[in-house]
C-alpha positions in Angstrom: -12.1 4.5 -9.6 -9.4 6.5 -8.0 -9.9 5.2 -4.5 -10.3 1.6 -5.8 -6.8 2.0 -7.2 -5.6 3.3 -3.8 -6.8 0.3 -1.9 -6.1 -2.3 -4.7 -2.7 -0.8 -5.3 -1.6 -0.5 -1.8 -2.8 -4.0 -0.8 0.3 -5.4 -2.3 2.3 -3.4 0.1 1.3 -5.8 2.8 3.7 -8.5 1.5 5.4 -10.7 4.1 8.7 -12.4 4.1 9.9 -15.2 6.3 13.3 -15.6 4.8 16.8 -15.0 6.3 17.5 -11.5 7.6 19.8 -10.1 4.9 20.3 -6.7 3.2 17.6 -7.7 0.6 15.0 -10.2 1.4 12.5 -11.5 -1.2 8.9 -11.7 -0.2 5.9 -13.7 -1.2 2.7 -11.7 -1.9 -1.0 -11.8 -1.4 -3.8 -10.4 -3.4 -7.0 -8.4 -2.8 -9.7 -10.9 -2.1 -12.4 -8.6 -3.7 -10.9 -5.9 -6.0 -14.4 -5.2 -7.5 -16.0 -4.4 -4.2 -17.1 -0.8 -3.6 -14.6 1.5 -1.9 -15.7 3.8 1.0 -13.3 6.7 1.7 -13.7 9.0 4.7 -11.4 11.9 5.6 -11.6 15.2 7.4 -11.1 17.1 4.1 -11.0 16.6 0.3 -9.4 19.1 -2.0 -9.9 18.7 -5.7 -7.7 20.5 -8.1 -9.1 19.6 -11.5 -6.6 21.8 -13.5 -3.7 20.0 -11.8 -5.4 16.7 -11.9 -5.2 15.9 -8.2 -7.5 14.8 -5.4 -6.1 15.2 -1.9 -7.7 13.5 1.1 -6.3 14.7 4.5 -7.0 14.1 8.1 -7.8 10.6 9.4 -8.1 9.1 5.9 -9.8 5.7 5.9 -10.3 3.7 2.8 -12.2 0.3 3.0 -12.7 -2.2 0.3 -14.0 -5.6 1.2 -11.9 -6.9 4.1 -9.0 -4.5 3.5 -8.5 -1.2 5.3 -6.0 1.6 4.5 -5.4 4.4 7.0 -3.2 7.5 6.6 -3.2 11.2 7.4 -2.7 12.2 3.8 -3.6 10.5 0.4 -2.9 12.2 -2.9 -4.3 10.8 -6.2 -2.6 12.3 -9.3 -4.2 11.8 -12.7 -2.4 11.6 -16.0 -2.5 14.8 -18.0 -3.0 14.4 -21.7 -0.4 15.9 -24.1 -2.9 18.7 -24.9 -3.0 19.6 -21.2 -6.5 18.2 -20.5 -7.1 15.8 -17.6 -7.0 12.1 -18.5 -9.0 9.3 -16.9 -6.0 7.2 -15.8 -4.2 7.5 -12.5 -0.5 8.4 -12.6 0.4 7.9 -8.9 -1.3 7.5 -5.5 0.7 8.5 -2.5 -0.2 7.8 1.1 1.8 9.5 3.9 1.9 9.9 7.7 0.9 6.8 9.7 0.3 4.6 6.7 -1.3 1.3 7.7 -2.7 -1.4 5.5 -4.6 -4.2 7.1 -6.2 -7.4 5.9 -7.6 -10.2 8.1 -4.2 -12.0 8.2 -1.6 -9.3 7.5 -0.6 -5.7 8.2 2.0 -3.3 6.7 2.9 0.0 8.1 5.3 2.7 7.0 5.8 6.5 6.7 4.9 6.6 2.9 3.5 4.3 0.3 3.4 5.1 -3.5 1.4 3.1 -6.0 2.2 3.5 -9.7 -0.6 1.8 -11.8 1.3 2.0 -15.1 4.1 -0.2 -13.7 1.9 -2.0 -11.1 4.5 -1.1 -8.5 4.1 -0.2 -4.8 6.9 1.2 -2.8 6.6 1.6 0.9 9.4 3.5 2.8 10.3 4.7 6.2 10.1 2.4 9.2 8.4 -0.4 7.3 6.9 -3.1 9.5 5.1 -6.1 8.2 3.2 -8.5 10.5 1.4 -11.8 10.1 0.3 -13.4 13.3 3.3 -13.3 15.6 5.8 -13.0 12.7 7.3 -9.6 11.8 9.7 -8.2 9.1 11.0 -4.7 9.4 13.1 -2.8 6.9 13.8 0.5 5.3 12.0 -0.1 2.0 9.4 -2.5 0.5 9.1 -2.8 -3.3 6.2 -4.9 -4.6 5.3 -6.0 -8.2 1.5 -6.1 -8.0 1.2 -8.3 -11.1 3.1 -11.1 -9.6 2.5 -10.3 -5.9 6.2 -10.6 -5.2 8.3 -8.1 -3.4 11.4 -7.3 -1.7 12.3 -5.8 1.7 15.4 -3.8 1.5 17.8 -2.1 4.0 18.7 -3.5 7.3 16.1 -6.3 7.4 15.0 -7.6 10.8 12.8 -10.7 11.0 11.2 -12.3 14.0 9.6 -15.8 13.4 7.4 -17.4 16.0 7.3 -21.2 16.0 4.0 -22.8 15.1 2.0 -24.3 17.9 -0.2 -27.3 17.7 -3.3 -25.1 17.3 -1.8 -23.5 14.1 
C-alpha cells in the first residue's frame, strides 16, 4: 500500500502547462491510468524503523506501476502515528529526493524533491522542476498539484517552450 501511494501520489507531479510564461502558471493534469495495478519497487537498500513509522528506500530507487515509472535516489514513507504512540495504517507523507523523475508514456516531470501528502491529496515538486510532453517543456521553481482535480500550478520564474504541431501530430 505504501509504495502504491508513492507512485499514485507522485504521478500528479507530472502535470504540464502550455500557458503564458508568468510568475504563476496554472496547469492541466493527468491521472494514473491503472492505480490498482501492482507496484514493484527496487532499491539498493530498505531501512524499516517501525517505532518511528518510516520506510526508507535508498540507492537507485525504481517504483513501477502500470505504465508509470518513478526513479529517485531516496524515498521516505512516513506513516501516521496514533495518539497512543502506536503505528497507524495511513501514510502521512512520502518524500522522494535526489534525481527525482516521474515518467508516463506521454509526459515526464523531474525535480530535486517531491512530497506527496495523502490527507490533502497534494504533491509539491521543488528544485529545478522540468516538465516535458513531446517537444514542449515547462520549467520553474515549484510545482503544486491537487491530485483530486489533477490541476496544478508551476511557480517561480516559469519558462515555457512550445513546439508547433506538425501535420503528423
